[in-house]
C-alpha positions as CSV (number, residue, x, y, z in Angstrom):
1,Q,-2.3,41.1,6.2
2,V,-4.4,42.6,9.0
3,Q,-4.3,46.3,9.6
4,L,-5.3,47.6,13.1
5,V,-6.4,51.1,14.0
6,E,-6.9,52.1,17.7
7,S,-9.1,54.9,18.9
8,G,-10.7,56.1,22.1
9,G,-7.7,57.3,24.0
10,G,-7.7,60.6,25.8
11,L,-7.4,62.4,29.1
12,V,-9.4,61.2,32.1
13,Q,-9.3,61.8,35.8
14,A,-8.2,59.1,38.2
15,G,-11.2,56.9,38.9
16,G,-12.8,57.6,35.6
17,S,-13.4,55.4,32.6
18,L,-12.4,55.1,28.9
19,R,-13.3,52.6,26.2
20,L,-10.6,51.9,23.6
21,S,-11.5,50.4,20.2
22,C,-9.4,48.6,17.7
23,A,-10.8,48.2,14.2
24,A,-9.3,45.5,12.0
25,S,-9.3,45.2,8.2
26,G,-9.6,41.9,6.5
27,R,-12.2,39.2,6.3
28,A,-10.6,36.8,8.7
29,F,-11.0,38.9,11.9
30,S,-13.1,36.2,13.6
31,N,-10.3,33.7,13.2
32,Y,-7.8,35.7,15.2
33,A,-7.1,36.2,18.9
34,M,-6.8,39.9,19.8
35,G,-5.4,41.8,22.6
36,W,-3.9,44.9,24.1
37,F,-0.4,45.9,25.3
38,R,0.6,49.2,26.8
39,Q,3.8,51.2,27.1
40,A,4.5,54.0,29.5
41,P,7.4,56.4,29.1
42,G,10.7,54.8,30.1
43,K,9.1,51.4,30.6
44,E,8.9,48.2,28.6
45,R,5.7,47.3,26.7
46,E,3.5,45.2,28.9
47,F,0.6,42.8,28.3
48,V,-2.8,44.1,29.3
49,A,-5.5,41.8,28.1
50,A,-6.3,39.2,25.4
51,I,-9.4,37.5,24.0
52,N,-9.8,34.5,21.8
53,W,-11.6,34.3,18.5
54,S,-15.1,33.7,19.9
55,G,-14.8,35.9,23.0
56,G,-15.1,32.9,25.3
57,V,-11.6,33.0,26.7
58,T,-9.9,36.1,28.1
59,Y,-6.7,36.8,29.9
60,Y,-5.7,39.9,32.0
61,A,-2.6,41.3,33.6
62,E,-2.9,41.2,37.4
63,S,-2.6,44.9,37.5
64,V,-5.9,45.4,35.6
65,K,-8.0,42.5,36.7
66,G,-11.4,43.6,37.9
67,R,-11.0,47.0,36.3
68,F,-10.6,46.4,32.6
69,T,-12.7,44.3,30.3
70,V,-11.7,43.1,26.9
71,S,-14.5,42.2,24.4
72,R,-15.0,41.9,20.6
73,D,-17.7,42.3,18.0
74,N,-16.8,40.0,15.1
75,A,-19.6,41.5,13.0
76,K,-17.8,44.9,13.3
77,N,-14.3,43.6,13.1
78,T,-13.6,45.4,16.3
79,V,-12.1,44.6,19.7
80,Y,-12.7,46.8,22.8
81,L,-11.0,47.5,26.0
82,Q,-13.3,49.0,28.7
83,M,-11.1,50.6,31.3
84,N,-12.8,51.5,34.6
85,S,-11.4,52.9,37.9
86,L,-8.4,54.3,36.0
87,K,-5.2,55.1,38.0
88,P,-2.3,57.4,37.1
89,E,-0.2,54.3,36.6
90,D,-2.5,53.2,33.8
91,A,-1.3,56.1,31.7
92,A,0.5,54.8,28.6
93,I,0.2,54.3,24.9
94,Y,-2.2,51.4,24.3
95,Y,-1.6,49.1,21.4
96,C,-3.9,46.4,20.0
97,Y,-2.6,43.3,18.3
98,A,-3.7,40.3,16.4
99,D,-2.4,36.8,17.0
100,S,-3.1,33.2,15.9
101,T,-3.7,32.1,19.5
102,V,-4.8,33.7,22.7
103,A,-2.6,31.4,24.8
104,T,0.6,33.2,24.2
105,M,-0.8,36.6,25.3
106,G,0.7,38.5,22.4
107,Q,4.1,36.9,22.3
108,T,3.4,35.6,18.8
109,A,1.4,38.6,17.6
110,F,1.7,39.1,13.8
111,S,0.1,42.6,13.6
112,W,0.1,45.7,15.7
113,G,-1.8,48.9,15.7
114,Q,-0.1,52.4,15.9
115,G,-1.3,53.0,19.4
116,T,-3.6,55.4,21.2
117,Q,-2.6,57.6,24.2
118,V,-4.3,57.3,27.5
119,T,-3.5,60.0,30.1
120,V,-4.8,59.8,33.7
121,S,-4.6,62.8,35.9
122,S,-4.4,62.5,39.6
């Protein structure tokens, strides 16, 4: 069982930056793919980014390519989402997940965090 705890959300002006963190429990963190989804009010949860176990493979939603960067530190059991040039439409609750493979981009995720709120003012 992997437990995930997100942090780093908050209020930021449009054009600003935030870095989200997701800390994982358990000794097998480096075996897992990790990633992020988000959900805005009244909308479905959508994929944002994913990273494989080594950090060598990443995927991004088209809407965040070039602005967001996913990374991980296996020594710290933590995955990050650096968000730059934030837009009001990026406002959502952001959830991290753990998966056995990066290829499914979260469709086979086996563990989810509780989420962290990101608010972007225009």
